[in-house]
N, C-alpha and C positions, 0 to 999 in steps of 0.2 A: 504494500499498499504505500501510495506516495506522501510526502510530507504535506501537512494542511498548509495552503498558502496563506493563512491567517498568521503565520508565523512571523511574516514578514522577511524582506529581501535579506537585511542583515544577518538575521538568523539561519535563513535557509543556505546564504554563502558559507557561515561560520559551520554548520554541519556538513554541508557538501565538501567542503575543505579536509574534514576530519574523515571523509569516506561515508557519511551518515547519509543516504539517501532515501531511508525509508523509515516509515513508523516503526517496523519490526526492527532495525538496527538501532535507533534511537532509545528503544525499549531495553537494549541491552546496557544502556548507560545509567548511572544515577544521576538523579536530579542534579546533585552538587557538580557533577563532570560537566553536566551539559552547561550549568550556568556559568563556568569559568571559562568557556570558550567566550571569546570577543565576538559580540553580536548576539547573544543569546541573553535574554533578560527576562523579568517575570510575565511580561506578557508571553511570549515563545512558551514559556513552561505553561502556563496555563492553557494554552491554545493545544500544544502535546497531549496535556493530561486529558481533557475534553475530547479530543481524537483517540487516545488510548483507551479511555471510558467507550467510546462507541464500538470499539473493535477489541474488548477484553484483553488489552495489554495495560502494563504497568512500569514506571521505571523499575532497573534493577535492584 
């Protein structure tokens, strides 16, 4: 499943730069690991959490 567009371009670029291109890949990281990436902030985490809930996923 693709990353949700609502996370914003800076967060998408930061995640892609780390090789994270899908929700499943994002779910293999902790919230703290993702927040440590420049461009990933509270809004991106909230949007990811909502997308995870829709697809029965969660942070590692």
